[in-house]
C-alpha positions as CSV (number, residue, x, y, z in Angstrom):
1,M,-34.1,24.0,-13.7
2,L,-31.4,21.7,-12.8
3,F,-32.3,21.4,-9.7
4,T,-36.0,20.2,-10.1
5,L,-34.8,17.6,-13.0
6,K,-32.4,16.5,-10.2
7,K,-35.1,15.5,-8.1
8,Y,-37.0,14.0,-10.8
9,I,-34.6,11.9,-11.9
10,S,-33.8,10.5,-8.3
11,A,-37.0,10.5,-7.5
12,L,-37.5,8.2,-10.7
13,L,-34.4,6.4,-9.5
14,M,-35.6,5.2,-6.0
15,P,-35.9,1.3,-5.7
16,L,-40.2,1.2,-5.9
17,P,-40.6,3.5,-8.9
18,L,-37.9,1.7,-10.7
19,L,-39.2,-1.5,-9.8
20,I,-43.2,-0.9,-10.7
21,L,-41.5,0.5,-13.8
22,I,-39.4,-2.9,-14.6
23,S,-42.8,-5.0,-14.0
24,F,-44.6,-2.9,-15.7
25,I,-42.7,-3.5,-18.9
26,G,-42.2,-7.3,-18.1
27,L,-46.0,-7.1,-18.1
28,L,-46.8,-5.2,-21.2
29,L,-44.1,-8.0,-23.0
30,L,-46.3,-10.7,-21.4
31,W,-49.7,-9.5,-22.6
32,F,-48.7,-7.2,-26.2
33,T,-46.0,-9.1,-27.6
34,H,-44.3,-12.7,-28.3
35,W,-41.1,-11.9,-25.9
36,Q,-42.9,-13.9,-22.9
37,K,-39.6,-15.2,-21.4
38,S,-38.3,-11.8,-21.2
39,G,-41.3,-10.4,-19.8
40,K,-40.9,-13.6,-17.3
41,C,-38.0,-12.8,-16.1
42,L,-38.4,-8.7,-15.3
43,V,-42.0,-9.6,-13.8
44,S,-40.3,-12.5,-11.4
45,F,-37.1,-10.1,-10.8
46,S,-39.2,-6.7,-9.8
47,W,-41.2,-9.0,-7.5
48,L,-38.4,-11.1,-6.2
49,T,-36.1,-7.9,-5.4
50,I,-39.1,-5.9,-4.0
51,L,-39.3,-9.2,-1.3
52,L,-35.8,-9.0,-0.6
53,L,-35.6,-5.2,-0.1
54,S,-38.7,-5.7,2.7
55,L,-36.5,-8.1,4.7
56,Q,-35.2,-6.2,7.7
57,P,-31.7,-8.9,7.2
58,V,-30.8,-7.7,3.9
59,A,-32.2,-4.3,4.5
60,D,-30.3,-3.3,7.3
61,K,-27.1,-4.5,5.7
62,L,-27.8,-2.5,3.1
63,L,-28.4,0.6,5.3
64,L,-25.1,0.0,7.6
65,S,-23.1,0.6,4.3
66,S,-23.8,4.2,4.5
67,E,-24.5,4.5,8.7
68,G,-21.4,2.8,9.2
69,V,-19.4,4.3,12.3
70,F,-22.1,6.9,12.5
71,N,-24.9,4.3,14.2
72,K,-23.8,5.9,17.7
73,R,-24.5,9.0,19.1
74,Y,-22.3,12.3,20.0
75,E,-21.4,11.2,23.2
76,L,-20.1,7.7,22.0
77,L,-18.3,8.8,19.0
78,H,-16.5,12.2,20.7
79,P,-15.9,11.6,24.0
80,K,-14.5,14.9,24.7
81,K,-16.2,17.4,25.7
82,E,-15.7,19.9,22.9
83,N,-16.2,24.2,23.5
84,I,-19.4,24.0,21.1
85,Q,-20.7,27.8,20.0
86,Y,-23.2,26.2,17.4
87,I,-25.3,23.7,16.2
88,V,-26.3,22.7,13.0
89,V,-29.5,21.1,12.2
90,L,-29.6,19.9,8.7
91,G,-33.6,20.2,6.7
92,G,-35.2,17.1,6.1
93,G,-39.1,15.7,5.3
94,F,-41.6,18.6,6.4
95,T,-45.0,20.0,5.5
96,Y,-46.6,23.0,7.5
97,N,-50.7,22.5,8.7
98,P,-51.3,25.0,11.1
99,D,-54.1,22.9,12.9
100,W,-51.4,20.6,13.8
101,P,-49.3,20.7,16.8
102,P,-45.9,21.3,15.9
103,S,-43.9,18.4,15.5
104,A,-46.6,16.6,13.6
105,N,-45.5,19.4,11.0
106,L,-41.6,17.6,10.9
107,I,-42.0,14.4,8.7
108,N,-39.8,11.2,7.7
109,N,-36.3,11.9,9.2
110,S,-37.0,16.0,10.3
111,L,-38.4,15.5,14.1
112,A,-35.4,13.1,14.7
113,R,-33.0,15.3,13.7
114,V,-34.8,18.5,15.9
115,T,-35.0,16.6,18.9
116,E,-31.8,15.5,19.0
117,G,-30.8,18.7,18.3
118,I,-32.8,20.2,20.9
119,R,-31.4,17.3,23.3
120,L,-27.7,18.9,22.3
121,Y,-28.7,22.4,23.1
122,S,-29.5,21.3,26.8
123,Q,-25.7,20.1,27.0
124,Y,-24.2,23.3,25.4
125,P,-26.9,26.3,26.8
126,R,-24.9,28.9,25.6
127,A,-24.7,27.7,21.5
128,K,-26.9,28.8,19.3
129,L,-28.9,26.5,17.2
130,I,-29.2,26.8,13.6
131,F,-32.2,25.1,11.5
132,T,-31.8,24.9,7.9
133,G,-34.7,23.8,5.1
134,G,-36.1,25.5,2.4
135,R,-39.8,26.4,1.9
136,G,-40.7,24.1,-1.4
137,N,-44.5,24.7,-1.9
138,N,-45.2,25.3,1.9
139,L,-46.1,28.5,3.8
140,I,-43.2,28.7,5.8
141,S,-39.6,26.7,5.2
142,N,-38.1,23.7,6.9
143,A,-36.4,26.0,8.6
144,E,-38.8,27.7,10.5
145,V,-41.2,24.3,11.4
146,A,-38.1,23.4,13.1
147,A,-38.1,26.6,14.7
148,K,-41.5,26.4,16.1
149,V,-40.9,22.9,17.6
150,A,-38.0,24.4,19.2
151,L,-40.1,26.8,20.8
152,S,-42.7,24.8,21.9
153,L,-40.2,22.8,23.8
154,G,-38.7,25.8,25.5
155,V,-35.4,26.7,23.7
156,A,-35.1,30.5,23.5
157,E,-36.0,32.3,20.5
158,T,-32.6,34.3,21.0
159,A,-31.0,30.6,20.9
160,I,-32.0,30.0,17.4
161,I,-31.4,30.9,13.6
162,T,-33.3,29.8,10.8
163,L,-31.7,29.5,7.1
164,S,-34.5,29.4,5.0
165,T,-32.8,29.9,1.6
166,P,-31.2,26.3,1.2
167,R,-32.6,23.8,-1.1
168,D,-30.1,20.7,-0.5
169,T,-27.1,19.7,1.6
170,Q,-24.8,21.7,-0.6
171,E,-26.7,24.8,-0.3
172,E,-26.8,24.2,3.5
173,A,-23.1,24.2,3.7
174,F,-22.7,26.9,1.5
175,E,-25.2,28.9,4.0
176,V,-24.3,27.8,7.2
177,E,-19.9,28.9,6.4
178,K,-21.6,32.4,6.3
179,I,-22.3,32.2,10.1
180,V,-20.0,29.6,11.3
181,G,-16.7,30.4,9.7
182,Q,-13.8,27.8,10.3
183,Q,-14.8,27.7,14.1
184,P,-16.1,23.7,14.9
185,F,-20.1,23.3,15.5
186,L,-21.9,19.9,15.8
187,L,-23.7,18.7,12.3
188,V,-26.8,16.9,13.4
189,T,-28.6,15.1,10.4
190,S,-29.7,11.4,10.1
191,A,-26.9,8.7,10.4
192,N,-27.3,7.4,7.1
193,H,-26.7,11.2,5.4
194,M,-24.1,12.0,8.0
195,A,-20.7,10.8,5.5
196,R,-22.1,12.3,2.4
197,A,-23.4,15.9,4.2
198,E,-19.6,15.8,6.3
199,R,-18.0,15.8,3.2
200,F,-20.1,18.5,1.9
201,F,-19.4,20.7,4.6
202,I,-15.4,19.8,4.8
203,A,-15.5,20.7,1.0
204,R,-15.8,24.4,2.5
205,N,-12.7,23.5,4.4
206,M,-15.2,23.8,7.7
207,H,-14.9,21.9,10.8
208,P,-18.0,19.5,11.4
209,I,-18.2,17.4,14.4
210,T,-20.4,14.8,14.1
211,A,-23.8,14.6,16.1
212,P,-25.7,11.7,13.8
213,A,-29.6,11.4,14.6
214,N,-32.1,9.3,13.4
215,Q,-30.0,5.8,13.2
216,L,-32.2,3.1,11.6
217,A,-30.7,0.2,10.5
218,I,-31.1,-2.8,13.8
219,T,-28.0,-4.7,15.2
220,S,-30.2,-5.3,18.7
221,P,-32.0,-8.8,18.8
222,L,-36.0,-8.4,17.3
223,Q,-38.4,-11.0,17.4
224,P,-38.0,-13.8,14.4
225,W,-41.1,-12.8,12.9
226,E,-39.8,-9.5,12.0
227,K,-36.8,-10.1,11.2
228,F,-38.5,-12.7,8.4
229,F,-41.2,-11.5,7.2
230,P,-41.8,-8.7,4.7
231,S,-42.2,-5.1,5.5
232,I,-42.6,-1.6,4.3
233,Y,-41.0,-0.3,7.1
234,F,-38.0,-2.4,6.0
235,F,-38.1,-1.3,2.6
236,S,-37.9,2.0,3.8
237,H,-34.5,1.4,4.9
238,S,-33.2,-0.1,1.7
239,E,-35.1,2.7,-0.2
240,R,-32.8,5.2,2.2
241,A,-29.8,2.9,1.6
242,W,-30.2,3.5,-1.8
243,Y,-31.0,7.4,-2.3
244,E,-27.7,7.7,-0.4
245,F,-25.5,5.5,-2.5
246,I,-27.0,7.4,-6.0
247,G,-26.8,11.0,-3.9
248,S,-22.5,9.7,-3.5
249,I,-22.4,9.2,-6.9
250,W,-23.8,12.2,-7.9
251,Q,-21.2,14.2,-5.5
252,S,-18.6,12.4,-7.0
253,I,-19.3,13.4,-10.7
254,K,-19.9,16.9,-10.0
255,I,-18.0,19.8,-11.5
256,D,-16.9,21.4,-8.2
257,N,-18.8,21.1,-5.1
258,T,-16.6,23.8,-3.4
259,Q,-18.0,26.7,-5.9
260,P,-21.1,28.2,-4.1
261,L,-23.8,28.7,-5.6
262,M,-25.7,32.4,-6.4
263,L,-28.1,32.6,-3.7
264,S,-29.8,35.1,-1.3
265,S,-29.2,35.3,2.3
266,N,-32.3,34.8,4.0
267,V,-31.1,34.9,7.7
268,V,-33.8,34.8,10.3
269,E,-32.5,34.9,14.3
């Protein structure tokens, strides 16, 4: 119940639903009350905020606050070659339609995470690839969908471990610990999610080596019209930055994120 409530509240606090709600309140004030000035202020605030969050310089500046030093690939962050036995790829957005090619079922950030995990596996072919992520409302789990993609790209089935129980990053850390223990491992997740994810694993006294994927904040040159015209693509960058900000606040106020949740083991090798 608490998990579901957390998801509903976090969804409501995302920029677009929140700004739509604020503008709706403003419209109610304009149409049905005498508080015209307040209504105009709320509608104007919503419009201006949506505009600013849709501009590349604003959106990517916000996103860099969460991507930070992770806006580089693994080899640049860790030039020293490590003895790696496990590559852990955290779950993200997915669906499952058996009529689609496997990779089409990984949406949002997931496909970039999985492909980066497979790329790293090619450098460490003796390592095990651990995919995480629960089932949600689908027939199979996020981890199993990721495994299907890896198999379709030539990764051996014996090199894959799926953890289908975890519903969020905290639970992923608990389940991964049961396999990896205290030995170093590559942690693959989105660059903007890496700082928060790393804290969950370090809280378990684990030793993740950051291998960020899905870098989004653009610091290389762009065409002028790409920088100064509003775009839903760059609005999604602002939304991602806000999501990580809210997630970090929640992580910091939790009673004790080192305590494991009561989860049943569901490891398929």
